[in-house]
KOLZAPA-344842 format. One record per atom (N, C-alpha, C): residue in three letters; x, y, z. Coordinates in steps of 0.02 Angstrom, whole numbers, padded with zeros to 5 digits, always signed. Each point is the difference from the previous one (the first is absolute). Example, Ala and Ser with C-alpha at 12.3 -4.5 7.8 and 13.67 -1.06 7.14 Angstrom:
<pts>
ALA+00660-00284+00390 ALA-00045+00059+00000 ALA+00045+00060+00000 SER-00018+00053-00036 SER+00042+00059+00003 SER-00039+00055+00037 
</pts>
This chain:
<pts>
UNK+00035-00069-00022 UNK-00033+00058+00024 UNK+00056+00097+00009 UNK-00013+00016-00035 UNK-00003+00073-00032 UNK+00005+00047+00058 UNK+00056+00025+00024 UNK-00048+00033+00066 UNK+00020+00078-00025 UNK-00046+00069+00041 UNK+00040+00052-00051 UNK+00067+00048+00009 UNK+00015-00026+00074 UNK+00059+00026+00006 UNK+00043-00044-00022 UNK+00022-00043-00035 UNK+00014-00032-00052 UNK+00039+00003-00074 UNK-00038+00065+00006 UNK-00002+00036-00081 UNK-00014+00069-00014 UNK+00060+00025-00035 UNK+00009+00056+00009 UNK+00016+00019-00077 UNK-00044+00061-00009 UNK-00006+00012-00092 UNK+00001+00080+00020 UNK+00052+00025-00065 UNK+00027+00063-00006 UNK-00016+00018-00101 UNK-00041+00037-00027 UNK-00032+00037-00060 UNK+00022+00041+00009 UNK+00046+00001-00054 UNK+00054+00078-00014 UNK-00043+00007-00080 UNK-00028+00019+00007 UNK-00009+00025-00078 UNK+00010+00054-00010 UNK+00021-00004-00055 UNK+00057+00053-00045 UNK-00047+00016-00083 UNK-00039+00068-00021 UNK-00020+00008-00071 UNK+00059+00042-00031 UNK+00006+00002-00025 UNK+00058+00011-00060 UNK-00034+00062-00060 UNK-00048-00022+00016 UNK-00042+00045-00033 UNK-00015+00066+00038 UNK+00011-00006+00061 UNK-00012+00073+00027 UNK+00064+00019+00056 UNK+00022-00021-00057 UNK+00113+00040+00044 UNK-00004+00054-00087 UNK+00056+00051+00070 UNK+00046+00039-00050 UNK+00049-00004+00032 UNK+00051+00026-00059 UNK+00052-00005+00043 UNK+00021+00036+00033 UNK+00059+00004+00056 UNK-00009+00069+00040 UNK+00068+00002-00036 UNK+00074-00019+00015 UNK+00035+00015-00051 UNK+00034-00042-00071 UNK+00030-00007+00003 UNK+00044-00048-00056 UNK+00032-00077+00025 UNK-00015+00022+00054 UNK+00032-00087+00035 UNK-00044+00000+00036 UNK-00051+00004-00008 UNK-00063-00021+00055 UNK-00024-00053-00042 UNK-00006-00061+00005 UNK-00006-00090-00008 UNK-00064-00019+00018 UNK-00053-00020-00020 UNK-00064-00023+00055 UNK+00023-00071+00021 UNK+00042-00027-00031 UNK+00030-00067+00028 UNK+00054-00012+00038 UNK+00019+00079+00000 UNK+00042+00001+00063 UNK-00039+00014+00055 UNK-00058+00052-00015 UNK-00045+00010+00054 UNK-00057-00076+00028 UNK+00019-00053-00030 UNK-00041-00036+00002 UNK+00041-00049+00068 UNK+00062-00015-00045 UNK+00030-00044+00036 UNK+00031+00024+00063 UNK+00008+00076+00025 UNK+00011+00006+00040 UNK-00066+00012+00061 UNK-00057-00016-00039 UNK-00072+00007+00071 UNK+00000-00065+00003 UNK+00035-00073-00020 UNK+00001-00077-00007 UNK+00026-00024+00047 UNK+00063+00054-00006 UNK+00063-00020+00066 UNK-00023+00036+00047 UNK-00038+00069-00004 UNK-00001+00026+00076 UNK-00048-00046+00030 UNK-00046-00022-00035 UNK-00074-00067+00030 UNK+00044-00035+00029 UNK+00028-00045-00040 UNK+00054-00056+00009 UNK+00037+00027+00103 UNK+00042+00070-00007 UNK+00007-00021+00062 UNK-00056+00035+00049 UNK-00044+00007-00012 UNK-00056+00031+00029 UNK-00048-00085+00045 UNK+00004-00019-00057 UNK-00015-00073+00035 UNK+00037-00036+00028 UNK+00067+00010+00012 UNK+00045-00028+00054 UNK-00036-00018+00075 UNK-00001+00070+00026 UNK-00060+00029+00052 UNK-00042-00060-00012 UNK-00036-00030-00044 UNK-00032-00049+00014 UNK+00028-00116+00013 UNK+00035+00034-00035 UNK+00045-00068-00033 UNK+00053-00016+00059 UNK+00016+00030+00017 UNK+00075+00028+00038 UNK+00063-00043-00067 UNK+00068+00015+00025 UNK+00062-00022-00009 UNK-00005+00063-00062 UNK+00034-00023-00046 UNK+00039+00041-00030 UNK-00033-00020-00088 UNK+00016+00057-00047 UNK+00002-00041-00095 UNK+00024-00045+00012 UNK+00065-00019+00007 UNK+00040-00061-00016 UNK-00019-00063+00014 UNK-00039+00003+00045 UNK-00047-00045+00015 UNK-00040-00034-00031 UNK-00037+00021-00039 UNK-00067+00009-00035 UNK+00005-00041-00095 UNK-00023-00044-00004 UNK-00029-00003-00070 UNK-00032+00048-00034 UNK+00035+00018-00071 UNK-00057+00028-00023 UNK+00001-00055-00061 UNK-00079+00018-00023 UNK-00027-00042-00094 UNK-00034+00066+00001 UNK+00028+00042-00061 UNK-00050+00022-00066 UNK-00014-00022-00043 UNK-00093+00025-00003 UNK-00023-00022-00064 UNK+00009+00066-00044 UNK+00035-00026-00051 UNK+00005+00068-00059 UNK+00085+00013-00012 UNK+00028-00024-00008 UNK+00095+00034-00047 UNK+00004+00041-00050 UNK-00048+00052+00003 UNK+00030+00043-00036 UNK+00043+00055+00034 UNK-00010+00048-00058 UNK+00063+00068+00019 UNK-00016-00018+00088 UNK-00062+00033+00023 UNK-00035+00016+00047 UNK+00002-00074+00063 UNK-00001-00051-00005 UNK-00001-00051+00026 UNK+00103+00006+00041 UNK+00039-00006-00079 UNK+00045-00010+00009 UNK+00019+00071+00046 UNK-00006+00073-00023 UNK+00012+00037+00064 UNK-00002-00010+00065 UNK-00072-00008+00020 UNK+00004-00011+00045 UNK+00024-00068+00056 UNK+00035-00036-00036 UNK+00019-00048+00045 UNK+00066+00024-00023 UNK+00035+00024-00037 UNK+00049+00029+00016 UNK+00013+00049+00058 UNK-00027+00041+00017 UNK-00001+00050+00054 UNK+00003-00047+00060 UNK-00038-00037+00005 UNK-00017-00059+00045 UNK+00098-00027+00013 UNK+00006-00020-00017 UNK+00063-00029-00031 UNK+00035+00036+00040 UNK+00017+00049-00040 UNK+00054+00075+00007 UNK-00021+00024+00089 UNK-00057-00007+00022 UNK-00002+00021+00069 UNK+00009-00069+00041 UNK-00003-00033-00015 UNK+00023-00080+00058 UNK+00067+00021-00025 UNK+00043-00013-00064 UNK+00071+00003+00002 UNK+00018+00074+00066 UNK-00013+00041-00035 UNK+00028+00079+00048 UNK-00016-00042+00082 UNK-00045-00012+00016 UNK-00026-00022+00078 UNK+00040-00057+00017 UNK+00030-00034-00047 UNK+00023-00087+00031 UNK+00081-00006-00042 UNK+00006+00065-00020 UNK+00080-00001-00021 UNK+00013-00062-00056 UNK-00040-00057-00020 UNK-00003-00024-00043 UNK+00002+00015-00072 UNK+00054-00046-00048 UNK+00015+00024-00068 UNK-00094+00021-00032 UNK-00014+00025-00044 UNK-00083+00001-00031 UNK+00006-00064-00032 UNK+00043-00025-00032 UNK-00032-00087-00018 UNK-00020-00026+00037 UNK+00025+00002+00037 UNK-00013-00034+00073 UNK-00107-00013+00019 UNK+00021+00072+00015 UNK-00074+00043+00025 UNK-00053-00032-00065 UNK+00012-00004-00038 UNK-00052-00014-00071 UNK-00030-00056+00005 UNK+00047-00053+00040 UNK-00036-00084-00014 UNK-00030+00009+00057 UNK-00073+00045+00043 UNK-00048-00013+00033 UNK-00059+00026-00013 UNK-00003+00032-00066 UNK-00048+00034-00055 UNK+00027-00038-00056 UNK-00078-00021-00010 UNK-00007-00021-00056 UNK-00079-00003-00040 UNK+00031+00004-00071 UNK-00052+00026-00047 UNK-00020-00052-00036 UNK-00083+00039-00014 UNK-00040-00061-00050 UNK-00013+00061-00056 UNK+00008-00038-00048 UNK-00055+00032-00060 UNK-00047-00030-00049 UNK+00003+00022-00039 UNK-00080-00052-00051 UNK+00019-00067-00024 UNK+00086-00035-00016 UNK+00017-00050-00022 UNK+00016-00025+00074 UNK+00006+00031+00066 UNK-00011-00053+00082 UNK+00071+00052+00025 UNK+00011-00068+00043 UNK+00077+00026+00054 UNK+00028+00018-00044 UNK+00053+00065+00002 UNK+00057+00001-00024 UNK+00058-00023+00027 UNK+00032-00041-00053 UNK+00054-00067+00038 UNK+00039-00005-00058 UNK+00047-00037+00030 UNK+00099+00017-00030 UNK-00004-00022-00056 UNK-00082-00073-00013 UNK+00014-00024-00062 UNK-00027+00052-00079 UNK-00039+00055+00041 UNK-00032+00028-00053 UNK+00029+00051-00014 UNK+00075+00024+00032 UNK+00050+00051-00023 UNK-00003+00028-00063 UNK+00011-00042-00061 UNK-00003-00001-00098 UNK-00059+00065-00005 UNK-00062-00003+00060 UNK-00061+00024-00060 UNK+00000+00063+00042 UNK+00027-00002+00065 UNK+00007+00057+00028 UNK-00003+00061-00021 UNK-00026+00062+00003 UNK+00012+00066-00002 UNK+00078+00014+00061 UNK+00038+00067-00016 UNK+00052-00003+00055 UNK-00004+00039+00033 UNK-00073+00017+00035 UNK+00000+00006+00075 UNK-00037-00043+00051 UNK-00005-00074-00049 UNK-00026-00045+00053 UNK+00030-00023+00006 UNK+00072-00017-00041 UNK+00047-00051+00000 UNK+00016+00001+00083 UNK+00007+00052+00040 UNK+00061+00007+00058 UNK-00070-00037+00065 UNK-00050-00037-00019 UNK-00058-00008+00031 UNK-00029-00076-00006 UNK+00049-00015-00068 UNK+00013-00090+00002 UNK+00026-00026+00025 UNK-00032-00050+00055 UNK+00031-00037+00061 UNK-00005-00058-00047 UNK+00029-00054+00009 UNK+00017-00069+00022 UNK-00074-00045+00003 UNK-00044-00037-00022 UNK-00060-00024+00024 UNK-00022-00019-00028 UNK-00052-00044-00013 UNK-00044-00065-00044 UNK-00043+00075-00024 UNK-00009-00018-00083 UNK-00056+00076-00032 UNK-00053-00026+00067 UNK-00037+00037-00001 UNK-00086+00010+00010 UNK-00034+00041-00046 UNK-00076-00002-00026 UNK-00032+00035-00010 UNK-00042+00045+00025 UNK-00039-00034+00037 UNK-00065+00040+00045 UNK+00016+00020+00087 UNK-00014+00067+00005 UNK+00012+00025+00067 UNK-00012-00045+00052 UNK-00044-00018-00005 UNK-00022-00047+00067 UNK+00038-00040-00004 UNK+00047-00057-00031 UNK+00038-00017+00004 UNK+00074+00005+00004 UNK+00017+00087-00007 UNK+00056+00032+00005 UNK+00009+00001+00066 UNK-00065+00020+00042 UNK-00033+00032+00057 UNK+00012-00074+00037 UNK-00019-00057-00015 UNK-00017-00055+00038 UNK+00105-00019+00001 UNK+00068+00001-00048 UNK+00057-00015-00003 UNK+00029+00035+00032 UNK-00002+00091-00013 UNK+00040+00045+00012 UNK-00034+00006+00093 UNK-00039-00002+00031 UNK-00029+00020+00064 UNK+00033+00059+00018 UNK-00032+00070-00054 UNK+00027+00057+00022 UNK-00028+00013+00076 UNK+00018+00075+00044 UNK-00043+00022+00043 UNK-00037+00075-00049 UNK+00032+00001-00029 UNK-00052+00073-00033 UNK-00018-00009-00084 UNK-00046+00005-00045 UNK-00025+00010-00054 UNK-00015+00047-00007 UNK+00029+00047-00070 UNK+00002+00051-00011 UNK-00019-00007-00101 UNK-00067+00034+00000 UNK-00008+00012-00066 UNK+00006+00040-00015 UNK+00034-00017-00080 UNK+00018+00076-00014 UNK-00010+00005-00078 UNK-00072-00035-00017 UNK-00008-00001-00050 UNK-00080+00012-00027 UNK-00048+00040-00057 UNK-00063+00025+00001 UNK-00057-00028-00005 UNK+00025-00083-00019 UNK-00027-00035+00000 UNK-00056-00018+00045 UNK-00075-00007+00014 UNK-00026-00034+00041 UNK-00018-00088+00010 UNK-00031+00011+00061 UNK-00005-00099+00000 UNK+00067-00052+00002 UNK+00061+00057+00050 UNK+00052-00036+00010 UNK-00008-00058+00063 UNK-00005+00066+00067 UNK+00003-00041+00042 UNK-00060-00013+00037 UNK-00004-00066-00022 UNK-00074-00035-00011 UNK+00009-00011+00088 UNK-00055-00053+00009 UNK-00032-00030+00084 UNK+00039-00029-00008 UNK+00064-00083-00053 UNK+00030-00030+00025 UNK+00062+00019-00013 UNK+00012+00093-00004 UNK+00070+00005-00012 UNK+00000+00019+00095 UNK-00038+00029+00023 UNK-00011+00044+00036 UNK+00000-00048+00095 UNK-00028-00051-00021 UNK+00002-00035+00040 UNK+00053-00059-00008 UNK+00028-00022-00061 UNK+00086-00028-00001 UNK+00027+00058+00062 UNK+00016+00060-00014 UNK+00027+00032+00033 UNK+00011+00007+00076 UNK-00071-00014+00007 UNK-00027+00008+00078 UNK+00033-00058+00017 UNK-00002-00076-00019 UNK-00007-00033+00011 UNK+00068-00036+00034 UNK+00038+00033-00017 UNK+00080+00013+00040 UNK+00053+00041+00037 UNK-00068+00076-00006 UNK+00034+00079+00022 UNK-00041-00010+00063 UNK+00009+00014+00063 UNK-00025+00016+00082 UNK-00034+00091-00032 UNK+00034+00044-00048 UNK-00032+00059-00019 UNK+00039+00003-00065 UNK-00047+00019-00087 UNK+00002-00004-00048 UNK-00001+00049-00025 UNK+00030+00051-00023 UNK+00033+00059-00048 UNK-00021-00024-00063 UNK-00053+00057+00008 UNK-00022+00002-00103 UNK-00014+00075+00002 UNK+00078-00007-00071 UNK-00020+00084-00025 UNK-00027-00011-00060 UNK-00033+00067-00018 UNK-00058+00004-00082 UNK+00047+00063-00004 UNK+00045-00015-00039 UNK+00035+00078-00016 UNK-00018+00014-00079 UNK-00073+00053-00027 UNK-00036-00009-00050 UNK+00040+00031-00043 UNK+00019-00021-00053 UNK+00024+00056-00065 UNK-00029+00003-00043 UNK+00002+00044-00035 UNK-00049+00000-00068 UNK-00061+00049-00004 UNK-00091-00017-00009 UNK-00039+00044-00046 UNK-00036-00043+00075 UNK-00058+00065+00014 UNK-00041-00016+00075 UNK-00037-00048-00022 UNK-00040-00029-00047 UNK-00026-00076-00013 UNK+00019-00057+00021 UNK+00078-00007-00012 UNK+00045-00045+00000 UNK+00002-00035+00072 UNK+00026+00077+00020 UNK+00027-00001+00079 UNK-00069-00010+00042 UNK-00029-00006-00018 UNK-00104+00013+00037 UNK-00017-00067-00007 UNK+00034-00051-00052 UNK-00027-00062-00012 UNK+00054-00041+00033 UNK+00028+00027+00021 UNK+00078-00042+00060 UNK-00034+00002+00057 UNK-00014+00056+00007 UNK-00034+00019+00073 UNK-00057-00033+00000 UNK-00063-00019-00030 UNK-00074-00010+00015 UNK+00034-00077+00007 UNK+00061-00045-00043 UNK+00017-00053+00020 UNK-00014-00010+00046 UNK+00042+00038+00022 UNK+00043-00034+00064 UNK-00066+00023+00074 UNK-00011+00042-00017 UNK-00108+00007+00056 UNK+00014-00062-00003 UNK-00037-00022-00092 UNK-00060-00046+00016 UNK+00041-00069+00020 UNK+00075-00017+00019 UNK+00003-00039+00022 UNK+00026-00013+00045 UNK+00010+00052+00032 UNK-00027+00020+00082 UNK-00059-00004+00031 UNK-00066-00003-00040 UNK-00069-00002+00005 UNK+00009-00065+00018 UNK+00019-00038-00032 UNK-00024-00073-00017 UNK+00035-00060+00074 UNK+00057+00040+00017 UNK+00034-00039+00055 UNK-00011+00043+00077 UNK-00062+00043-00016 UNK-00045+00052+00076 UNK+00042+00041+00037 UNK+00051+00041-00056 UNK+00051+00042+00014 UNK-00032+00080-00002 UNK+00016+00045+00012 UNK-00049+00058-00010 UNK+00094+00049-00031 UNK-00022+00021-00049 UNK+00062+00055-00021 UNK-00023+00057+00004 UNK+00033+00064+00027 UNK-00003+00047-00001 UNK+00012+00041-00042 
</pts>
């Protein structure tokens, strides 16, 4: 049975069409990555420990997902003095073809290659969750119906406290599709999301 105190959900909705550049150096992606990192650091008050003790799984391995992952890895490296290559080992990414693994290296775009780990190929998100057993699941794409009831239940089956972060990118309707699916998943398992 999933208890309300076991699940912490953060929705970060960033609507690109409603933004304007503050200066030439401003990047919506940099703002999003910073907010996600800040949310993770703040969430440590709930889960305890440090970022280095968490295992991350991203749904979305585009420039947004890899950008957030890189900032997390850099922060862990800064906190622990471990090499960046070492800190990346706690961060996993799933794209449309499945888990980013070393056996797919030839077909990966250059910005995905640092995230290819030694692991058997896994296609479905729920299977990746069950295999990797992440503490944190971050959605960094605008496609809906991805954090299903099965994914949420898999996350909570091995974590006392599960962190789900939905970083919405793209147009509003895509972000709302993602949000609405998460809300309906929680409804089915008797949780209320505010």
